[in-house]
C-alpha positions as a Python dict, from the first residue, in 0.01 Angstrom:
ca = {
    (1, 'M'): (0, 0, 0),
    (2, 'K'): (-245, 256, -95),
    (3, 'A'): (-508, 96, 123),
    (4, 'I'): (-266, 103, 415),
    (5, 'F'): (-186, 473, 355),
    (6, 'V'): (-570, 560, 363),
    (7, 'I'): (-626, 380, 679),
    (8, 'A'): (-321, 544, 847),
    (9, 'I'): (-476, 896, 737),
    (10, 'I'): (-816, 792, 884),
    (11, 'I'): (-648, 686, 1216),
    (12, 'L'): (-440, 1011, 1234),
    (13, 'I'): (-764, 1211, 1190),
    (14, 'F'): (-938, 1034, 1470),
    (15, 'I'): (-630, 1090, 1687),
    (16, 'V'): (-625, 1470, 1601),
    (17, 'I'): (-991, 1503, 1683),
    (18, 'F'): (-953, 1317, 2016),
    (19, 'Q'): (-667, 1545, 2106),
    (20, 'I'): (-850, 1863, 2018),
    (21, 'A'): (-1149, 1735, 2241),
    (22, 'R'): (-896, 1664, 2535),
    (23, 'T'): (-755, 2016, 2489),
    (24, 'S'): (-1099, 2181, 2491),
    (25, 'E'): (-1174, 1996, 2828),
    (26, 'F'): (-846, 2132, 2987),
    (27, 'I'): (-921, 2489, 2856),
    (28, 'S'): (-1277, 2468, 2989),
    (29, 'T'): (-1150, 2360, 3324),
    (30, 'L'): (-894, 2644, 3348),
    (31, 'R'): (-1146, 2906, 3239),
    (32, 'G'): (-1453, 2761, 3417),
    (33, 'E'): (-1706, 2529, 3281),
    (34, 'E'): (-2004, 2752, 3323),
    (35, 'K'): (-1832, 3040, 3137),
    (36, 'T'): (-1720, 2817, 2848),
    (37, 'R'): (-2065, 2652, 2815),
    (38, 'K'): (-2232, 2994, 2761),
    (39, 'Q'): (-1980, 3103, 2516),
    (40, 'S'): (-2004, 2792, 2321),
    (41, 'N'): (-2382, 2820, 2318),
    (42, 'K'): (-2362, 3183, 2196),
    (43, 'I'): (-2123, 3085, 1917),
    (44, 'N'): (-2342, 2778, 1811),
    (45, 'A'): (-2639, 3007, 1800),
    (46, 'Y'): (-2493, 3250, 1541),
    (47, 'L'): (-2337, 2960, 1353),
    (48, 'L'): (-2689, 2792, 1316),
    (49, 'L'): (-2829, 3134, 1209),
    (50, 'A'): (-2574, 3166, 945),
    (51, 'F'): (-2613, 2795, 840),
    (52, 'M'): (-2994, 2868, 801),
    (53, 'I'): (-2931, 3162, 564),
    (54, 'L'): (-2651, 2975, 361),
    (55, 'G'): (-2872, 2662, 348),
    (56, 'L'): (-3176, 2841, 206),
    (57, 'V'): (-2954, 3034, -48),
    (58, 'A'): (-2793, 2709, -157),
    (59, 'A'): (-3128, 2527, -183),
    (60, 'W'): (-3252, 2800, -420),
    (61, 'Y'): (-2933, 2809, -622),
    (62, 'C'): (-2925, 2428, -668),
    (63, 'N'): (-3296, 2449, -775),
    (64, 'K'): (-3211, 2718, -1038),
    (65, 'I'): (-2933, 2516, -1185),
    (66, 'L'): (-3088, 2168, -1172),
    (67, 'Y'): (-3448, 2252, -1264),
    (68, 'P'): (-3371, 2283, -1635),
    (69, 'K'): (-3221, 1925, -1634),
    (70, 'T'): (-3553, 1780, -1495),
    (71, 'L'): (-3856, 1674, -1688),
    (72, 'L'): (-4069, 1932, -1501),
    (73, 'H'): (-3970, 2218, -1732),
    (74, 'I'): (-4125, 2041, -2023),
    (75, 'E'): (-4492, 1972, -2030),
    (76, 'S'): (-4622, 1610, -2023),
    (77, 'A'): (-4634, 1442, -2358),
    (78, 'S'): (-4981, 1271, -2268),
    (79, 'E'): (-5306, 1431, -2185),
    (80, 'E'): (-5334, 1216, -1858),
    (81, 'G'): (-4975, 1311, -1758),
    (82, 'K'): (-5089, 1668, -1712),
    (83, 'H'): (-5298, 1564, -1415),
    (84, 'I'): (-4997, 1381, -1265),
    (85, 'D'): (-4786, 1692, -1315),
    (86, 'L'): (-5057, 1895, -1134),
    (87, 'L'): (-5071, 1656, -834),
    (88, 'L'): (-4683, 1660, -828),
    (89, 'W'): (-4677, 2041, -820),
    (90, 'I'): (-4923, 2054, -547),
    (91, 'N'): (-4714, 1817, -347),
    (92, 'I'): (-4394, 2011, -418),
    (93, 'I'): (-4547, 2336, -325),
    (94, 'L'): (-4711, 2219, 1),
    (95, 'T'): (-4399, 2030, 109),
    (96, 'G'): (-4179, 2321, 14),
    (97, 'I'): (-4381, 2571, 218),
    (98, 'V'): (-4367, 2327, 519),
    (99, 'F'): (-3979, 2268, 467),
    (100, 'I'): (-3910, 2652, 468),
    (101, 'I'): (-4119, 2743, 762),
    (102, 'T'): (-4004, 2453, 975),
    (103, 'H'): (-3640, 2501, 894),
    (104, 'I'): (-3651, 2874, 957),
    (105, 'L'): (-3819, 2818, 1305),
    (106, 'L'): (-3586, 2546, 1385),
    (107, 'F'): (-3270, 2747, 1341),
    (108, 'W'): (-3431, 3080, 1445),
    (109, 'F'): (-3541, 2912, 1779),
    (110, 'A'): (-3192, 2780, 1837),
    (111, 'Y'): (-3059, 3141, 1799),
    (112, 'K'): (-3340, 3328, 1986),
    (113, 'Y'): (-3356, 3101, 2282),
    (114, 'R'): (-3005, 3041, 2344),
    (115, 'E'): (-2884, 3038, 2697),
    (116, 'Q'): (-2859, 3406, 2839),
    (117, 'D'): (-2814, 3538, 3191),
    (118, 'N'): (-3139, 3747, 3179),
    (119, 'K'): (-3362, 3477, 3042),
    (120, 'K'): (-3520, 3172, 3210),
    (121, 'A'): (-3645, 2880, 3018),
    (122, 'Y'): (-4009, 2791, 3023),
    (123, 'Y'): (-4089, 2412, 3035),
    (124, 'F'): (-4434, 2265, 2975),
    (125, 'P'): (-4493, 1897, 2916),
    (126, 'H'): (-4799, 1889, 2713),
    (127, 'D'): (-5030, 2117, 2506),
    (128, 'S'): (-5341, 1945, 2376),
    (129, 'R'): (-5420, 2216, 2128),
    (130, 'L'): (-5080, 2191, 1982),
    (131, 'E'): (-5099, 1821, 1958),
    (132, 'L'): (-5438, 1843, 1785),
    (133, 'L'): (-5319, 2104, 1542),
    (134, 'W'): (-5003, 1917, 1418),
    (135, 'T'): (-5201, 1604, 1387),
    (136, 'T'): (-5523, 1701, 1235),
    (137, 'V'): (-5382, 1955, 962),
    (138, 'P'): (-5138, 1705, 801),
    (139, 'A'): (-5385, 1415, 827),
    (140, 'V'): (-5657, 1626, 635),
    (141, 'V'): (-5416, 1760, 376),
    (142, 'L'): (-5268, 1393, 302),
    (143, 'T'): (-5620, 1249, 296),
    (144, 'V'): (-5723, 1490, 24),
    (145, 'L'): (-5407, 1429, -175),
    (146, 'I'): (-5449, 1047, -154),
    (147, 'V'): (-5814, 1076, -244),
    (148, 'F'): (-5733, 1264, -570),
    (149, 'G'): (-5442, 1047, -641),
    (150, 'L'): (-5637, 725, -608),
    (151, 'K'): (-5920, 867, -835),
    (152, 'F'): (-5677, 940, -1103),
    (153, 'W'): (-5503, 610, -1057),
    (154, 'F'): (-5841, 423, -1096),
    (155, 'K'): (-5890, 630, -1417),
    (156, 'I'): (-5567, 546, -1607),
    (157, 'T'): (-5572, 169, -1485),
    (158, 'G'): (-5956, 139, -1572),
    (159, 'D'): (-6130, 91, -1905),
    (160, 'P'): (-5994, 322, -2174),
    (161, 'P'): (-6206, 502, -2439),
    (162, 'K'): (-6367, 286, -2710),
    (163, 'N'): (-6137, 392, -2981),
    (164, 'A'): (-5820, 309, -2785),
    (165, 'L'): (-5545, 134, -2958),
    (166, 'V'): (-5435, -185, -2780),
    (167, 'V'): (-5059, -267, -2771),
    (168, 'E'): (-4906, -538, -2575),
    (169, 'I'): (-4552, -479, -2422),
    (170, 'T'): (-4352, -759, -2263),
    (171, 'G'): (-4030, -723, -2061),
    (172, 'K'): (-3758, -975, -2035),
    (173, 'Q'): (-3388, -967, -1941),
    (174, 'F'): (-3297, -722, -2090),
    (175, 'A'): (-3528, -585, -2369),
    (176, 'W'): (-3884, -498, -2450),
    (177, 'E'): (-4100, -696, -2708),
    (178, 'V'): (-4411, -523, -2856),
    (179, 'R'): (-4708, -691, -3020),
    (180, 'Y'): (-4993, -521, -3200),
    (181, 'P'): (-5333, -687, -3294),
    (182, 'G'): (-5419, -724, -3654),
    (183, 'K'): (-5722, -609, -3843),
    (184, 'D'): (-5946, -792, -3592),
    (185, 'G'): (-5836, -576, -3316),
    (186, 'V'): (-5787, -875, -3078),
    (187, 'L'): (-5454, -1006, -2952),
    (188, 'G'): (-5408, -1385, -2994),
    (189, 'K'): (-5357, -1608, -2683),
    (190, 'K'): (-5028, -1687, -2533),
    (191, 'N'): (-4882, -1990, -2348),
    (192, 'F'): (-4548, -1998, -2179),
    (193, 'K'): (-4516, -2360, -2266),
    (194, 'L'): (-4494, -2266, -2638),
    (195, 'F'): (-4183, -2036, -2589),
    (196, 'N'): (-3969, -2084, -2889),
    (197, 'Q'): (-4213, -2331, -3047),
    (198, 'P'): (-4162, -2298, -3344),
    (199, 'A'): (-3828, -2150, -3333),
    (200, 'G'): (-3844, -1764, -3300),
    (201, 'N'): (-4177, -1762, -3101),
    (202, 'N'): (-4019, -1546, -2830),
    (203, 'L'): (-4354, -1455, -2686),
    (204, 'G'): (-4503, -1815, -2664),
    (205, 'V'): (-4790, -1705, -2886),
    (206, 'D'): (-5043, -1984, -2944),
    (207, 'F'): (-5078, -1999, -3318),
    (208, 'E'): (-5366, -2250, -3303),
    (209, 'D'): (-5573, -1959, -3200),
    (210, 'P'): (-5689, -1786, -3535),
    (211, 'E'): (-5679, -1450, -3359),
    (212, 'S'): (-5314, -1466, -3356),
    (213, 'W'): (-5261, -1503, -3710),
    (214, 'D'): (-5260, -1132, -3803),
    (215, 'D'): (-5081, -1010, -3487),
    (216, 'I'): (-4759, -800, -3543),
    (217, 'H'): (-4449, -858, -3336),
    (218, 'V'): (-4198, -559, -3343),
    (219, 'A'): (-3920, -426, -3133),
    (220, 'E'): (-4014, -49, -3173),
    (221, 'M'): (-4336, 88, -3057),
    (222, 'H'): (-4530, 325, -3286),
    (223, 'L'): (-4826, 517, -3163),
    (224, 'P'): (-5055, 770, -3342),
    (225, 'V'): (-5095, 1101, -3173),
    (226, 'G'): (-5406, 1217, -3028),
    (227, 'R'): (-5541, 859, -2980),
    (228, 'P'): (-5582, 674, -2659),
    (229, 'V'): (-5343, 373, -2620),
    (230, 'K'): (-5393, 75, -2381),
    (231, 'L'): (-5080, -107, -2290),
    (232, 'V'): (-5118, -463, -2177),
    (233, 'I'): (-4805, -538, -1977),
    (234, 'N'): (-4629, -870, -1924),
    (235, 'S'): (-4309, -998, -1808),
    (236, 'M'): (-4131, -1331, -1907),
    (237, 'D'): (-3894, -1363, -1618),
    (238, 'V'): (-3855, -1134, -1329),
    (239, 'V'): (-4046, -808, -1213),
    (240, 'H'): (-3986, -523, -1460),
    (241, 'D'): (-4142, -186, -1474),
    (242, 'V'): (-4256, 8, -1784),
    (243, 'G'): (-4124, 359, -1726),
    (244, 'L'): (-4264, 624, -1959),
    (245, 'A'): (-4116, 939, -1809),
    (246, 'A'): (-4212, 1178, -2087),
    (247, 'F'): (-4565, 1061, -2054),
    (248, 'R'): (-4553, 1065, -1672),
    (249, 'M'): (-4661, 688, -1671),
    (250, 'K'): (-4521, 372, -1525),
    (251, 'M'): (-4651, 38, -1435),
    (252, 'D'): (-4500, -296, -1304),
    (253, 'A'): (-4448, -587, -1537),
    (254, 'V'): (-4517, -891, -1325),
    (255, 'P'): (-4461, -1252, -1435),
    (256, 'G'): (-4799, -1428, -1482),
    (257, 'I'): (-4998, -1127, -1400),
    (258, 'P'): (-5083, -896, -1690),
    (259, 'T'): (-5120, -528, -1580),
    (260, 'T'): (-5274, -239, -1784),
    (261, 'M'): (-5274, 132, -1818),
    (262, 'W'): (-5376, 373, -2086),
    (263, 'F'): (-5276, 728, -2181),
    (264, 'T'): (-5315, 976, -2478),
    (265, 'P'): (-5013, 1101, -2659),
    (266, 'I'): (-5046, 1468, -2742),
    (267, 'H'): (-4706, 1547, -2907),
    (268, 'T'): (-4533, 1362, -3184),
    (269, 'T'): (-4170, 1281, -3169),
    (270, 'E'): (-4087, 1565, -3419),
    (271, 'E'): (-4265, 1815, -3204),
    (272, 'M'): (-4096, 1708, -2881),
    (273, 'R'): (-3760, 1755, -3072),
    (274, 'K'): (-3847, 2108, -3139),
    (275, 'M'): (-3977, 2169, -2782),
    (276, 'T'): (-3661, 2032, -2626),
    (277, 'G'): (-3431, 2175, -2873),
    (278, 'N'): (-3286, 1824, -2915),
    (279, 'P'): (-3280, 1703, -3276),
    (280, 'N'): (-3203, 1345, -3162),
    (281, 'Y'): (-3484, 1326, -2900),
    (282, 'L'): (-3670, 998, -2868),
    (283, 'Y'): (-3947, 874, -2635),
    (284, 'E'): (-3791, 604, -2420),
    (285, 'I'): (-3918, 300, -2236),
    (286, 'S'): (-3701, 256, -1942),
    (287, 'C'): (-3719, -22, -1680),
    (288, 'D'): (-3774, 131, -1349),
    (289, 'Q'): (-3744, -197, -1141),
    (290, 'M'): (-3396, -336, -1070),
    (291, 'C'): (-3403, -647, -1269),
    (292, 'G'): (-3053, -786, -1293),
    (293, 'N'): (-2699, -687, -1406),
    (294, 'G'): (-2816, -572, -1747),
    (295, 'H'): (-3097, -348, -1603),
    (296, 'F'): (-2917, -28, -1721),
    (297, 'S'): (-2935, -134, -2075),
    (298, 'M'): (-3311, -215, -2082),
    (299, 'R'): (-3430, 54, -2303),
    (300, 'G'): (-3697, 76, -2565),
    (301, 'I'): (-3807, 344, -2824),
    (302, 'I'): (-4155, 486, -2898),
    (303, 'V'): (-4229, 682, -3209),
    (304, 'V'): (-4542, 910, -3189),
    (305, 'E'): (-4652, 1019, -3525),
    (306, 'S'): (-4961, 1131, -3720),
    (307, 'E'): (-5235, 887, -3781),
    (308, 'A'): (-5152, 872, -4148),
    (309, 'D'): (-4778, 796, -4076),
    (310, 'Y'): (-4877, 538, -3822),
    (311, 'N'): (-5113, 365, -4071),
    (312, 'A'): (-4844, 365, -4341),
    (313, 'W'): (-4593, 213, -4094),
    (314, 'L'): (-4856, -55, -3974),
    (315, 'A'): (-4920, -141, -4350),
    (316, 'K'): (-4559, -241, -4408),
    (317, 'Q'): (-4549, -484, -4116),
    (318, 'T'): (-4576, -855, -4173),
    (319, 'P'): (-4774, -1067, -3922),
    (320, 'E'): (-4557, -1285, -3724),
    (321, 'Y'): (-4760, -1599, -3818),
    (322, 'Y'): (-4635, -1541, -4181),
    (323, 'S'): (-4279, -1482, -4058),
    (324, 'L'): (-4260, -1815, -3864),
    (325, 'F'): (-4481, -2011, -4116),
    (326, 'P'): (-4383, -1866, -4463),
    (327, 'D'): (-4568, -2147, -4644),
    (328, 'K'): (-4901, -1999, -4498),
    (329, 'N'): (-4842, -1653, -4642),
    (330, 'P'): (-5066, -1610, -4945),
    (331, 'N'): (-4819, -1353, -5096),
    (332, 'N'): (-4546, -1632, -5112),
    (333, 'K'): (-4755, -1884, -5310),
    (334, 'P'): (-4651, -1934, -5661),
    (335, 'A'): (-4880, -1778, -5926),
    (336, 'V'): (-5116, -2016, -6113),
    (337, 'V'): (-5015, -2044, -6473),
    (338, 'A'): (-5273, -2138, -6743),
    (339, 'P'): (-5205, -2470, -6911),
    (340, 'A'): (-5063, -2467, -7262),
    (341, 'T'): (-5297, -2538, -7548),
    (342, 'D'): (-5243, -2706, -7892),
    (343, 'S'): (-5195, -2411, -8143),
    (344, 'S'): (-5277, -2646, -8430),
    (345, 'K'): (-5634, -2674, -8303),
    (346, 'T'): (-5707, -2311, -8194),
    (347, 'S'): (-5511, -2114, -8451),
    (348, 'T'): (-5706, -1943, -8737),
    (349, 'P'): (-5636, -2087, -9081),
    (350, 'I'): (-5412, -1868, -9288),
    (351, 'A'): (-5661, -1868, -9575),
    (352, 'A'): (-5917, -1703, -9351),
    (353, 'V'): (-5707, -1405, -9282),
    (354, 'L'): (-5556, -1351, -9639),
    (355, 'P'): (-5733, -1127, -9865),
    (356, 'A'): (-5945, -1276, -10152),
    (357, 'K'): (-5805, -1275, -10495),
    (358, 'P'): (-5941, -1018, -10742),
}
């Protein structure tokens, strides 16, 4: 019943609009089409001028209200993200200037060059200088922006500094899995055919590779502040995207094709809580690629802490190899007990310890 009522209202609105249009035609016929047209042009010219002023004020007001809710009012949490912010601000300023100028000209021209009895329209079909101007200038500006963007892109996707921490992150519907290399600093091999073999091997790690024996598998990522971090990104099912908004980083996670990027955290989680005024602030890993009906819930956590706190956390973790094969863990082996000896053969005679008679 409700749907029928809504449809009836829509039909009624169309009928009213149609009747208003018909009435306007009759009025213009009675008053004269030319006079009506000139009056309509004059009214529209003033309306467009008012719309320009109100539109610019509204754009400024919306920016004033919504800007504090964006990430731009808080500096990037990574050193490399500062360069991305710089490129973003350059783009915003350039496009903002062009937006304001073009829209002022658009509505001002509609007002200034409205139809008037004492003015005659000037028509010209082509102007080579104007064509050259509005083609060359945007092309040069965009080329410069693209060159700087590609230069930085190649940097964060290239080789990181030698002291970089390597962390593997794998996306699956709908969660993130994190793996750290052990003391050898090398991640063990993986094979998708080994998924859940043995049970619990969710990443398909090849435990016949000795380099995998000390790898650590966790759900929450911990990073030391001030140290470069290289992310090795994988996907187990569909295309995901590692989104690190606070660090101004993102990279696709593609099944069968590992991708990489690196960045340097510069603020700990505690520092960001003070900067944002939010005592519950957390660095988030979002999925920035629609990946299924649970896409909205695909969220991970990053804890950025001091080097000492990071090392203390890492020392508490147990390699996944020992979790899946407890019998291989040297800490779980029973302690060796010395064999019992015959006390009659090893004990000292009582006479030897008693004092001599006087």
